[in-house]
C-alpha positions, 0 to 999 in steps of 0.5 A, a space after each residue: 138859308 138864313 138861321 135866326 135864333 129867338 130866345 126869351 123867358 116864358 110867356 113873353 110872346 115869342 111865338 106870337 111875334 114869330 107868327 106875325 113876322 113869318 107871315 110878313 116874310 112869307 108875303 114877300 115870297 120867302 119860305 119860312 120854317 120853324 124849329 121849336 124847342 121846348 122843355 116838357 110840352 108844347 102846343 105852339 107847333 100846332 099854331 105854326 102848322 095852322 098857319 102853314 109853316 113847316 115846323 120841327 119840334 123837340 122836347 128836352 124833357 129832363 135835359 137842360 133846354 140849352 144843352 138840348 138845343 146845341 145838340 140838335 140845332 145842326 140837325 134842324 139846320 139840315 132839315 131846313 135845307 132839305 125843306 128848301 127853307 129860306 129863313 129858319 127861325 129857331 124858337 127856344 124854350 122859355 129859358 132861365 135868364 142865365 141861358 145863352 142859346 145864341 151862335 156866333 155869326 147867326 142873327 140872335 133875337 131876345 124877346 123881353 116883356 115890358 111888364 116884367 119891370 124896368 130892372 129886368 134887362 140887367 137881370 138877364 144874362 147872355 140871352 139879352 146881353 149878346 143878342 143882335 136884336 131885343 124885341 120888347 113886347 106888351 109895350 101897349 099895356 104900359 105908358 109911354 114913359 114906362 116904355 122909354 125907361 124900359 128901352 133905356 135899361 135894355 140899351 144899358 144892358 146891351 148897347 150894341 143891340 137894336 131895341 124894337 117894340 113889337 105887338 104879337 097880337 096886332 102886328 104893330 112893329 113887325 115890319 121893322 123886325 122883318 126888315 132886320 131879319 132880312 139883313 141876317 147873314 146866310 148860314 152856310 153851315 153850323 159845324 165849327 161854329 161856336 156859341 157866343 157864351 158858355 152854357 151854365 155849368 152842369 157837372 154835379 150828381 143832380 145833373 144825372 139824376 140824384 135826388 137826395 139832399 145833403 152835403 154827402 151827396 154834393 160832389 163835382 161842381 158845387 157852389 155854396 152860399 156865403 152867410 154874413 153871420 158865419 163870417 170868421 167862423 171856424 
């Protein structure tokens, strides 16, 4: 079974792209399944079910979606094997730009929105910088020049990735993405695999339910801002 991780910020079009590429792969005789991760709620699983894709859904709730992902992705892989799936696509929650839900040896896809601004790629961390493929959506809404400039900034942020324009509504560009996914390595097992980059640090009282504000409540891994007008102050 091939495992593909798909990540991206909220509302960039991850689900639409996955639906399109899944239908194309299925026409080639491959059984495609989806492991859908989200934070508080989702209706995307219904969309996958309507299209006939096996889908497993998990909601992280109060937990960091990335930590929830890494705690459950091995179980999703086992579920995919039981379902005799050929290609299992893991769709992350709409994550913050610092997150890193990519696994070494597993094909990693980052979806970005061309409407987000040309400087957005350099603001995205490991989710884009360590991806194998960067899928650019909504390119039909901007001009050709804007598309080229955006793709240029993607290549600056991740020179090793292939950037593809894809329209999740019309399906334009999905053939190229499907071709790249077919090249993904087989995932024999996840036990012993490693994330491509450490997740955000999460060791402070607020991580375990603290709500009170004030320095007396801030312990553990705390990072404070530095202000120019306080430089040199005792």
